[in-house]
SEMISE-339219 format. One record per residue: residue in one letter; x, y, z of N, C-alpha, C, CB in turn. Coordinates in steps of 0.2 Angstrom, whole numbers, padded with zeros to 4 digits, always signed. Glycine has a CB too. Example, Ala and Ser with C-alpha at 12.3 -4.5 7.8 and 13.67 -1.06 7.14 Angstrom:
<sites>
a+0066-0028+0039+0062-0022+0039+0066-0016+0039+0057-0022+0045;s+0064-0011+0035+0068-0005+0036+0064+0000+0039+0070-0003+0029;
</sites>
This chain:
<sites>
m-0191-0026+0086-0196-0028+0091-0193-0034+0096-0203-0031+0088;l-0193-0032+0102-0190-0037+0107-0195-0040+0112-0184-0033+0111;a-0194-0046+0114-0198-0049+0119-0194-0051+0125-0201-0056+0115;q-0198-0051+0131-0195-0052+0137-0196-0060+0139-0198-0048+0143;r-0190-0063+0140-0191-0070+0142-0195-0072+0148-0184-0073+0143;p-0200-0077+0148-0204-0078+0153-0201-0081+0159-0210-0082+0151;a-0204-0081+0165-0201-0083+0171-0199-0090+0172-0206-0081+0177;d-0202-0094+0167-0201-0101+0168-0195-0104+0163-0207-0105+0166;k-0192-0099+0160-0186-0100+0156-0179-0098+0159-0187-0097+0149;i-0174-0101+0157-0167-0099+0159-0166-0092+0156-0162-0103+0156;w-0163-0087+0160-0162-0080+0158-0168-0077+0158-0158-0079+0151;a-0173-0079+0163-0179-0075+0164-0179-0068+0165-0183-0078+0169;g-0183-0064+0161-0183-0057+0162-0178-0053+0157-0181-0055+0169;y-0174-0057+0154-0170-0054+0149-0174-0053+0142-0163-0058+0147;w-0172-0047+0138-0175-0046+0132-0171-0049+0126-0176-0038+0131;e-0175-0051+0121-0172-0054+0116-0176-0053+0109-0170-0062+0117;f-0173-0055+0104-0177-0056+0098-0181-0062+0098-0173-0055+0091;p-0187-0062+0096-0191-0068+0096-0189-0073+0091-0199-0067+0094;g-0189-0080+0093-0187-0085+0089-0187-0092+0093-0180-0084+0087;g-0183-0097+0091-0183-0103+0094-0179-0108+0091-0190-0106+0095;k-0179-0114+0093-0174-0119+0091-0177-0122+0084-0173-0125+0096;v-0172-0124+0080-0173-0128+0074-0175-0135+0076-0168-0127+0069;e-0180-0138+0073-0182-0145+0075-0179-0149+0069-0189-0146+0075;p-0178-0156+0071-0175-0160+0066-0179-0160+0059-0175-0167+0068;g-0176-0160+0053-0180-0160+0047-0182-0153+0045-0186-0164+0048;e-0181-0147+0049-0183-0141+0047-0177-0137+0044-0185-0137+0053;t-0178-0132+0040-0173-0127+0038-0174-0122+0043-0174-0125+0031;a-0169-0117+0043-0169-0111+0048-0175-0107+0046-0163-0107+0047;h-0177-0106+0040-0183-0102+0038-0189-0105+0040-0183-0101+0030;h-0190-0112+0039-0196-0115+0042-0197-0114+0049-0196-0123+0040;a-0191-0115+0053-0191-0114+0060-0193-0107+0062-0185-0116+0063;l-0191-0102+0058-0193-0095+0060-0200-0094+0059-0189-0091+0055;v-0203-0097+0053-0210-0096+0052-0214-0100+0058-0212-0099+0045;r-0212-0106+0060-0216-0109+0065-0216-0106+0071-0213-0116+0065;e-0210-0104+0073-0209-0101+0080-0212-0094+0081-0201-0100+0081;l-0212-0090+0075-0216-0084+0076-0223-0085+0076-0214-0079+0070;r-0226-0090+0073-0233-0092+0073-0235-0094+0080-0235-0097+0068;e-0230-0098+0083-0232-0101+0090-0231-0095+0095-0227-0107+0091;e-0226-0091+0095-0224-0086+0100-0228-0080+0099-0217-0085+0100;l-0229-0078+0093-0232-0071+0092-0239-0071+0088-0228-0067+0088;g-0241-0077+0086-0247-0078+0082-0247-0074+0076-0253-0075+0087;i-0242-0074+0072-0242-0070+0066-0239-0075+0060-0237-0064+0066;a-0241-0074+0054-0239-0078+0048-0234-0074+0044-0245-0080+0044;v-0228-0076+0044-0223-0073+0041-0224-0073+0033-0216-0076+0043;q-0223-0067+0030-0224-0067+0023-0217-0066+0019-0229-0061+0021;i-0213-0061+0022-0207-0060+0019-0202-0060+0024-0207-0054+0015;a-0196-0064+0024-0191-0064+0029-0184-0065+0025-0192-0070+0034;y-0180-0060+0026-0173-0061+0022-0168-0064+0026-0171-0053+0020;p-0164-0068+0024-0158-0071+0027-0153-0065+0029-0155-0076+0023;w-0150-0065+0035-0146-0060+0037-0140-0062+0040-0150-0055+0042;l-0139-0064+0046-0133-0065+0050-0133-0072+0053-0131-0059+0055;s-0127-0074+0055-0127-0080+0059-0121-0079+0064-0125-0087+0055;r-0123-0080+0070-0118-0079+0076-0118-0085+0081-0119-0073+0080;t-0112-0087+0083-0111-0092+0088-0109-0089+0095-0105-0097+0086;f-0113-0091+0100-0112-0088+0106-0112-0093+0112-0117-0082+0108;t-0107-0092+0116-0106-0097+0122-0108-0095+0128-0099-0099+0122;y-0114-0098+0131-0116-0096+0137-0113-0101+0142-0124-0097+0138;p-0114-0100+0149-0111-0105+0154-0114-0112+0153-0112-0102+0161;h-0121-0112+0151-0124-0118+0150-0124-0122+0143-0131-0118+0153;a-0122-0118+0138-0123-0120+0131-0119-0116+0126-0130-0122+0129;t-0117-0119+0121-0115-0115+0115-0121-0115+0110-0109-0117+0112;v-0123-0109+0107-0129-0109+0103-0126-0105+0096-0135-0105+0106;r-0129-0108+0091-0128-0105+0084-0135-0101+0082-0126-0110+0079;l-0135-0095+0081-0141-0091+0080-0141-0089+0073-0141-0085+0085;t-0146-0090+0070-0147-0088+0063-0153-0083+0063-0149-0094+0058;f-0151-0077+0061-0155-0071+0061-0158-0070+0054-0152-0065+0063;f-0165-0068+0054-0168-0066+0048-0171-0059+0049-0174-0071+0046;r-0172-0055+0044-0176-0049+0045-0183-0050+0042-0172-0043+0041;v-0188-0049+0046-0195-0050+0044-0198-0043+0042-0199-0054+0049;t-0200-0042+0036-0203-0036+0034-0210-0036+0033-0199-0033+0028;v-0213-0042+0032-0220-0042+0030-0223-0048+0034-0222-0042+0022;w-0229-0047+0037-0232-0053+0041-0239-0051+0041-0229-0054+0048;e-0243-0057+0043-0250-0056+0043-0252-0058+0050-0254-0060+0038;g-0257-0054+0053-0260-0056+0060-0257-0050+0065-0257-0063+0062;a-0261-0050+0070-0259-0046+0076-0254-0049+0081-0265-0043+0079;l-0249-0046+0083-0245-0048+0088-0248-0050+0094-0239-0043+0089;h-0247-0056+0097-0251-0058+0103-0246-0062+0107-0257-0062+0101;p-0245-0061+0113-0240-0064+0117-0243-0071+0119-0238-0060+0124;h-0242-0076+0115-0245-0083+0116-0241-0086+0122-0244-0087+0110;e-0235-0084+0124-0232-0087+0130-0232-0082+0136-0225-0089+0128;g-0236-0077+0136-0236-0073+0141-0231-0068+0142-0237-0076+0147;q-0226-0067+0137-0221-0063+0137-0223-0055+0136-0215-0065+0132;q-0218-0051+0138-0219-0044+0136-0216-0042+0129-0217-0039+0142;f-0219-0037+0126-0216-0035+0119-0214-0028+0120-0221-0036+0114;a-0209-0026+0116-0207-0018+0116-0204-0017+0109-0202-0017+0122;w-0207-0012+0106-0204-0009+0100-0198-0004+0102-0209-0006+0095;q-0193-0005+0099-0187-0001+0101-0184+0002+0094-0182-0005+0104;q-0180+0008+0096-0177+0011+0090-0169+0009+0091-0177+0019+0091;a-0166+0007+0085-0159+0005+0085-0155+0011+0087-0157+0003+0078;g-0151+0010+0092-0146+0015+0095-0150+0018+0101-0145+0020+0090;q-0156+0017+0102-0159+0020+0108-0164+0015+0112-0164+0026+0105;v-0161+0009+0113-0164+0004+0117-0165+0006+0124-0161-0003+0116;t-0172+0006+0126-0173+0008+0133-0175+0002+0138-0179+0012+0133;v-0176-0004+0135-0177-0010+0139-0170-0013+0141-0182-0015+0136;a-0171-0017+0147-0165-0020+0150-0167-0025+0155-0160-0015+0153;p-0163-0030+0156-0156-0032+0152-0157-0035+0146-0152-0036+0157;i-0153-0035+0141-0153-0038+0134-0149-0044+0135-0150-0033+0129;l-0152-0050+0132-0149-0056+0132-0142-0055+0128-0153-0061+0128;p-0137-0058+0131-0130-0056+0129-0129-0058+0121-0125-0060+0133;a-0132-0064+0119-0131-0065+0112-0134-0061+0107-0133-0072+0111;n-0139-0057+0110-0143-0052+0105-0140-0045+0105-0150-0052+0108;a-0136-0044+0110-0134-0037+0111-0130-0034+0105-0130-0036+0117;p-0125-0038+0102-0122-0035+0096-0126-0034+0090-0116-0040+0094;i-0132-0038+0090-0136-0037+0084-0139-0030+0084-0142-0042+0084;l-0141-0027+0090-0144-0021+0090-0139-0015+0087-0145-0019+0098;r-0133-0016+0088-0128-0011+0085-0128-0012+0077-0121-0013+0087;t-0129-0018+0074-0129-0019+0067-0135-0016+0064-0128-0026+0065;l-0141-0015+0068-0147-0013+0066-0146-0005+0065-0152-0014+0070;e-0141-0002+0067-0140+0005+0066-0138+0007+0059-0135+0008+0071;l-0135+0001+0055-0133+0002+0049-0138+0003+0044-0128-0003+0047;p-0139+0008+0040-0144+0009+0034-0143+0004+0029-0144+0016+0032;n-0148+0003+0024-0147-0002+0019-0143+0001+0013-0154-0003+0016;l-0142+0007+0013-0138+0010+0007-0131+0013+0010-0142+0016+0003;y-0126+0011+0006-0119+0014+0008-0117+0017+0002-0114+0008+0010;a-0116+0024+0002-0114+0028-0004-0106+0029-0004-0117+0034-0004;i-0103+0028-0009-0096+0029-0010-0095+0035-0014-0092+0023-0014;s-0091+0040-0011-0090+0046-0014-0087+0046-0021-0085+0051-0010;n-0089+0051-0025-0086+0052-0032-0085+0059-0034-0092+0050-0037;a-0081+0062-0029-0080+0069-0029-0075+0071-0035-0077+0072-0023;a-0070+0067-0036-0065+0069-0041-0068+0069-0048-0059+0064-0041;e-0073+0065-0049-0076+0064-0056-0082+0070-0056-0080+0058-0057;l-0085+0071-0051-0091+0076-0051-0088+0083-0051-0095+0075-0046;g-0082+0084-0047-0080+0091-0046-0082+0092-0038-0083+0096-0050;l-0077+0095-0034-0078+0096-0027-0085+0099-0025-0072+0099-0024;d-0086+0105-0029-0091+0109-0027-0098+0106-0029-0091+0116-0030;k-0098+0103-0034-0104+0099-0036-0105+0093-0032-0104+0097-0044;f-0100+0090-0030-0101+0084-0026-0104+0086-0019-0094+0080-0025;l-0101+0091-0016-0104+0094-0010-0111+0096-0010-0099+0099-0007;d-0113+0099-0015-0120+0101-0016-0124+0095-0017-0121+0105-0022;t-0122+0090-0021-0126+0084-0022-0126+0080-0015-0122+0079-0027;f-0120+0080-0012-0120+0076-0005-0125+0079+0000-0113+0077-0002;q-0126+0086+0000-0131+0089+0005-0138+0087+0002-0130+0096+0004;a-0139+0087-0004-0146+0085-0006-0147+0078-0005-0146+0086-0014;k-0142+0073-0005-0144+0066-0003-0145+0065+0004-0138+0062-0006;l-0141+0069+0008-0142+0069+0015-0149+0071+0017-0137+0073+0019;d-0151+0077+0014-0158+0079+0015-0163+0074+0013-0159+0085+0011;a-0162+0069+0008-0166+0064+0005-0166+0058+0010-0165+0063-0002;g-0161+0058+0015-0161+0052+0019-0154+0048+0019-0166+0047+0017;l-0149+0050+0015-0143+0046+0015-0140+0046+0022-0138+0049+0010;r-0138+0041+0025-0135+0041+0032-0128+0037+0032-0140+0038+0036;l-0125+0035+0027-0119+0031+0027-0115+0032+0021-0120+0024+0029;i-0109+0035+0022-0105+0036+0016-0098+0034+0017-0105+0044+0014;q-0094+0032+0012-0087+0031+0012-0084+0036+0008-0085+0023+0010;l-0079+0040+0011-0075+0045+0007-0069+0041+0004-0073+0051+0011;r-0070+0040-0003-0065+0036-0006-0063+0040-0012-0067+0029-0008;e-0057+0043-0012-0055+0048-0017-0047+0047-0019-0056+0055-0016;k-0046+0041-0022-0039+0039-0023-0035+0044-0028-0038+0032-0026;d-0039+0048-0032-0035+0053-0037-0034+0059-0034-0040+0053-0043;l-0036+0061-0027-0035+0067-0024-0029+0067-0020-0041+0069-0020;t-0025+0072-0020-0019+0072-0015-0022+0073-0008-0015+0078-0017;l-0018+0072-0003-0020+0073+0004-0021+0080+0005-0014+0070+0008;e-0018+0085+0002-0019+0092+0003-0026+0094+0001-0014+0096-0001;v-0029+0091-0004-0035+0092-0006-0040+0088-0002-0036+0091-0014;l-0038+0081-0001-0043+0077+0002-0045+0079+0010-0040+0070+0002;r-0040+0081+0013-0040+0083+0020-0046+0088+0021-0034+0086+0023;p-0046+0094+0018-0051+0099+0019-0058+0096+0016-0050+0105+0016;l-0058+0092+0011-0064+0089+0009-0067+0085+0014-0063+0085+0002;a-0063+0081+0017-0065+0076+0022-0068+0080+0028-0059+0072+0025;g-0065+0085+0030-0068+0089+0035-0075+0092+0034-0063+0095+0037;k-0076+0094+0028-0082+0097+0025-0087+0091+0025-0082+0100+0019;v-0086+0085+0022-0090+0080+0022-0092+0077+0029-0087+0074+0018;v-0088+0077+0034-0089+0075+0040-0094+0080+0044-0083+0074+0045;a-0093+0086+0043-0097+0091+0046-0104+0091+0043-0094+0098+0045;l-0105+0090+0036-0111+0090+0033-0115+0084+0036-0111+0090+0026;a-0111+0078+0036-0114+0072+0038-0117+0072+0045-0109+0066+0037;h-0113+0074+0049-0115+0074+0056-0120+0079+0058-0109+0076+0061;a-0121+0084+0054-0127+0089+0055-0133+0085+0053-0126+0095+0051;s-0133+0080+0049-0139+0076+0047-0139+0069+0051-0139+0075+0040;d-0135+0068+0056-0135+0062+0059-0132+0056+0055-0141+0060+0063;a-0128+0057+0050-0125+0052+0046-0118+0050+0048-0126+0054+0038;k-0116+0044+0046-0109+0042+0047-0105+0042+0041-0110+0035+0050;v-0098+0044+0042-0093+0044+0037-0088+0040+0039-0091+0051+0036;l-0086+0035+0034-0080+0031+0035-0075+0033+0029-0082+0024+0034;i-0069+0034+0031-0063+0036+0027-0060+0030+0024-0058+0041+0030;n-0059+0030+0018-0056+0024+0014-0048+0023+0016-0056+0024+0007;a-0046+0018+0019-0039+0016+0021-0035+0020+0026-0036+0016+0014;d-0037+0027+0026-0032+0031+0030-0035+0032+0037-0032+0038+0027;v-0033+0028+0042-0035+0028+0049-0033+0035+0052-0032+0022+0053;a-0027+0037+0051-0025+0044+0054-0029+0049+0051-0018+0045+0052;l-0031+0050+0045-0035+0055+0043-0042+0054+0046-0036+0055+0035;a-0045+0048+0046-0051+0047+0049-0052+0050+0056-0053+0040+0049;q-0046+0049+0060-0046+0051+0067-0045+0059+0067-0040+0048+0071;e-0041+0061+0063-0040+0069+0062-0046+0073+0061-0034+0070+0057;v-0050+0070+0056-0056+0074+0054-0062+0073+0058-0057+0074+0047;g-0062+0068+0063-0068+0066+0067-0073+0062+0063-0071+0072+0069;a-0070+0058+0058-0075+0053+0055-0077+0048+0060-0071+0050+0049;d-0082+0044+0057-0085+0039+0062-0081+0032+0061-0092+0038+0060;g-0077+0032+0056-0073+0025+0056-0069+0025+0049-0078+0020+0056;v-0067+0019+0048-0062+0018+0042-0065+0012+0038-0055+0017+0044;q-0064+0012+0031-0065+0007+0027-0058+0004+0025-0069+0009+0020;l-0057-0002+0027-0050-0006+0026-0050-0009+0019-0049-0011+0031;t-0045-0008+0016-0044-0011+0009-0042-0019+0010-0038-0008+0005;a-0043-0023+0005-0041-0030+0006-0034-0031+0008-0043-0033-0001;t-0030-0026+0005-0023-0027+0007-0021-0026+0014-0018-0022+0003;q-0025-0021+0017-0024-0019+0024-0027-0025+0028-0028-0013+0026;l-0032-0028+0026-0036-0033+0029-0031-0039+0030-0042-0035+0026;a-0027-0040+0025-0022-0046+0025-0016-0045+0030-0020-0048+0018;t-0015-0039+0031-0009-0037+0035-0010-0035+0042-0005-0032+0032;l-0016-0032+0044-0017-0030+0051-0018-0036+0056-0023-0025+0051;k-0016-0035+0061-0017-0040+0067-0021-0037+0072-0010-0041+0070;k-0023-0031+0072-0027-0028+0077-0032-0023+0074-0023-0024+0082;r-0038-0023+0076-0043-0018+0073-0041-0011+0075-0050-0020+0076;p-0042-0006+0070-0040+0001+0071-0044+0004+0077-0041+0005+0065;a-0042+0009+0080-0045+0012+0085-0050+0017+0083-0040+0015+0090;v-0056+0015+0080-0061+0019+0077-0068+0016+0079-0061+0019+0069;d-0073+0020+0079-0079+0018+0081-0082+0012+0077-0084+0024+0082;w-0082+0014+0070-0084+0009+0065-0079+0007+0060-0090+0012+0061;c-0078+0001+0059-0073-0002+0055-0076-0007+0050-0067-0006+0059;a-0075-0005+0044-0078-0010+0038-0072-0012+0034-0083-0006+0034;a-0073-0017+0030-0068-0020+0026-0070-0022+0019-0065-0027+0029;s-0066-0021+0014-0068-0022+0007-0065-0030+0006-0064-0017+0002;c-0070-0034+0004-0069-0041+0003-0071-0043-0004-0072-0045+0008;h-0067-0048-0007-0068-0051-0013-0069-0059-0013-0063-0049-0018;s-0068-0062-0007-0069-0069-0007-0071-0071+0000-0062-0072-0008;i-0073-0077+0001-0075-0080+0008-0069-0079+0013-0078-0087+0007;e-0063-0080+0010-0057-0080+0015-0056-0073+0018-0051-0082+0011;e-0057-0068+0013-0056-0061+0016-0062-0059+0020-0056-0056+0010;l-0068-0062+0019-0074-0060+0024-0072-0063+0030-0080-0063+0021;r-0070-0069+0031-0068-0072+0037-0063-0068+0041-0065-0080+0036;c-0058-0065+0037-0053-0061+0040-0056-0055+0043-0047-0059+0035;a-0061-0052+0040-0064-0046+0042-0068-0048+0049-0069-0044+0037;e-0071-0054+0049-0074-0056+0055-0069-0057+0061-0078-0062+0054;e-0064-0060+0059-0059-0061+0065-0056-0055+0067-0054-0066+0062;l-0055-0050+0063-0052-0044+0065-0057-0040+0069-0050-0040+0059;g-0063-0041+0069-0068-0038+0073-0071-0032+0069-0065-0035+0079;c-0071-0032+0062-0075-0027+0058-0082-0027+0060-0073-0028+0051;d-0085-0021+0059-0092-0021+0060-0097-0023+0054-0094-0013+0062;f-0094-0022+0048-0097-0024+0042-0092-0025+0036-0103-0020+0040;a-0095-0027+0031-0090-0028+0025-0093-0027+0018-0088-0036+0025;l-0089-0025+0014-0092-0024+0007-0089-0031+0003-0089-0018+0003;l-0094-0034-0001-0092-0040-0005-0093-0038-0012-0096-0046-0003;s-0087-0038-0016-0088-0036-0023-0083-0040-0028-0087-0029-0024;p-0083-0039-0034-0089-0036-0038-0095-0041-0039-0087-0033-0045;v-0101-0039-0038-0106-0044-0039-0108-0044-0047-0113-0041-0036;l-0108-0039-0050-0110-0038-0057-0104-0034-0061-0117-0035-0059;p-0104-0035-0068-0099-0031-0071-0100-0023-0070-0100-0032-0079;t-0094-0020-0069-0094-0013-0067-0091-0008-0073-0090-0012-0061;q-0093-0002-0073-0091+0003-0078-0084+0004-0077-0095+0009-0077;s-0081+0004-0071-0074+0005-0071-0069-0001-0073-0072+0007-0064;h-0072-0007-0072-0068-0013-0074-0073-0018-0078-0066-0017-0068;p-0074-0015-0085-0079-0019-0089-0078-0026-0090-0080-0015-0095;g-0071-0028-0091-0069-0035-0093-0067-0039-0087-0064-0034-0098;a-0068-0036-0081-0065-0040-0075-0071-0046-0073-0064-0035-0069;l-0068-0051-0070-0072-0056-0067-0077-0053-0062-0068-0062-0065;h-0083-0056-0062-0088-0054-0056-0091-0061-0054-0093-0049-0059;m-0093-0060-0048-0096-0066-0044-0103-0068-0046-0095-0066-0037;g-0107-0063-0048-0114-0065-0049-0118-0066-0042-0115-0071-0053;w-0124-0066-0042-0128-0066-0036-0128-0073-0033-0135-0065-0038;g-0127-0078-0037-0127-0085-0033-0121-0086-0029-0127-0090-0039;k-0115-0084-0032-0109-0084-0028-0109-0079-0022-0103-0083-0032;f-0112-0073-0023-0112-0068-0018-0116-0072-0012-0116-0062-0020;a-0122-0075-0013-0126-0078-0008-0122-0083-0004-0132-0081-0011;t-0118-0087-0008-0114-0093-0005-0109-0090+0000-0111-0097-0010;i-0106-0085-0002-0100-0082+0002-0104-0078+0008-0096-0077-0002;a-0109-0074+0007-0112-0071+0012-0116-0075+0017-0117-0066+0010;a-0118-0081+0015-0122-0085+0019-0118-0087+0026-0124-0092+0016;g-0121-0086+0031-0117-0088+0038-0112-0083+0040-0113-0094+0037;a-0112-0077+0037-0108-0071+0039-0110-0069+0046-0108-0066+0034;s-0106-0067+0050-0108-0065+0057-0108-0057+0057-0103-0067+0062;i-0106-0054+0052-0107-0047+0051-0111-0045+0045-0100-0043+0051;p-0114-0039+0045-0118-0037+0039-0113-0037+0033-0121-0030+0040;v-0116-0038+0027-0112-0038+0021-0116-0034+0016-0111-0046+0018;y-0113-0029+0013-0116-0025+0008-0113-0028+0001-0114-0017+0009;a-0118-0028-0004-0116-0030-0011-0114-0024-0014-0122-0033-0014;l-0108-0025-0018-0105-0019-0022-0103-0022-0029-0099-0016-0018;g-0104-0017-0034-0101-0019-0040-0107-0019-0046-0097-0025-0040;g-0108-0014-0050-0112-0014-0055-0120-0014-0053-0111-0021-0059;l-0121-0011-0047-0128-0012-0045-0131-0005-0046-0128-0014-0037;e-0138-0005-0045-0142+0001-0045-0147+0001-0039-0146+0002-0052;q-0150+0007-0038-0155+0007-0032-0160+0002-0033-0158+0014-0033;g-0162+0000-0039-0167-0005-0039-0165-0012-0037-0170-0005-0046;d-0159-0013-0036-0156-0020-0034-0157-0021-0027-0149-0021-0037;m-0159-0017-0023-0159-0018-0016-0163-0024-0014-0163-0012-0012;h-0169-0025-0017-0173-0031-0015-0169-0038-0017-0180-0031-0018;r-0166-0038-0022-0163-0044-0025-0157-0045-0020-0160-0043-0032;a-0153-0040-0018-0148-0040-0013-0150-0043-0006-0145-0034-0012;w-0156-0041-0004-0159-0044+0002-0160-0051+0002-0165-0040+0004;q-0163-0053-0004-0165-0060-0005-0158-0065-0005-0168-0061-0012;h-0153-0062-0007-0147-0066-0007-0142-0065-0001-0143-0064-0013;g-0145-0062+0004-0142-0062+0011-0138-0056+0012-0137-0067+0011;a-0139-0050+0008-0135-0044+0009-0139-0040+0014-0134-0040+0003;h-0135-0036+0018-0138-0031+0023-0141-0025+0018-0133-0028+0028;g-0137-0024+0013-0139-0019+0008-0135-0018+0003-0140-0012+0012;i-0135-0012-0001-0130-0012-0007-0126-0006-0006-0135-0011-0013;a-0120-0006-0009-0116+0000-0009-0115+0002-0017-0109-0002-0007;l-0116+0009-0017-0116+0012-0024-0111+0017-0024-0123+0015-0026;l-0108+0018-0030-0103+0023-0032-0106+0028-0036-0096+0020-0035;r-0106+0028-0043-0109+0033-0047-0116+0033-0046-0107+0032-0054;q-0119+0027-0046-0127+0027-0045-0129+0030-0039-0129+0020-0045;a-0125+0031-0034-0127+0035-0028-0129+0042-0029-0122+0034-0022;w-0126+0045-0034-0126+0052-0034-0130+0055-0040-0119+0055-0035;g-0134+0050-0043-0138+0052-0049-0145+0055-0046-0140+0046-0053;s-0150+0057-0050-0156+0059-0048-0160+0054-0045-0159+0063-0054;
</sites>
């Protein structure tokens, strides 16, 4: 939901997400609740921490803290005389958009669930059948990550996955292999932590994500211009049962203040989505759990 800035404010007529300035002694969450009550006449019930971005205008530099508000009470009312418009991510029809808010519209195209392929374990035919069923059920973002498959097997599989996904308006990112992603018409690439440490320039793909395990790697992903990141492992995993994991507290500390969406990964299930949101995640990434019933 976007609001148009009133005539008596700077950047009058531009569309933005409703909000306002944090007053002395307030937390960002308290400021959000107050501003939406003052501007829209609603009482926020549930608001999840999300992103923080710094933007420099000609007149000032601002730090924006974004929340996703999913539950509120009251009817929206333009207390400051502004116009409202409900918009669909990726199909925004109002203009102009306030420059600091424009990048946020792209991130809203990302779904909450990011599925990681498990074709080698399931078998190729079963995986493709399961993939189609998940697409029919609403899956819209997948990473093709098959390190045990040869390129000769992976290439045709990638082509089939992309074709199925695009027929359902879903996105496919290829793990690590930029050339393969470009060859099969995938939507982007998922960079490994090793690639993240060595690349100086973002790959020439539409969507670029990065696998991170620390705040330093997350900062590298932001500086490279990645669209989103995976942060792991949150909990103990089946593939690495004795490995160290960060837990939800450390995940929240690392994700706090991120300028790009962060997906939680590692030992999670579908039912962990709400907990992930509470700790600042955009959503969750699942491997084996993504392909169950």
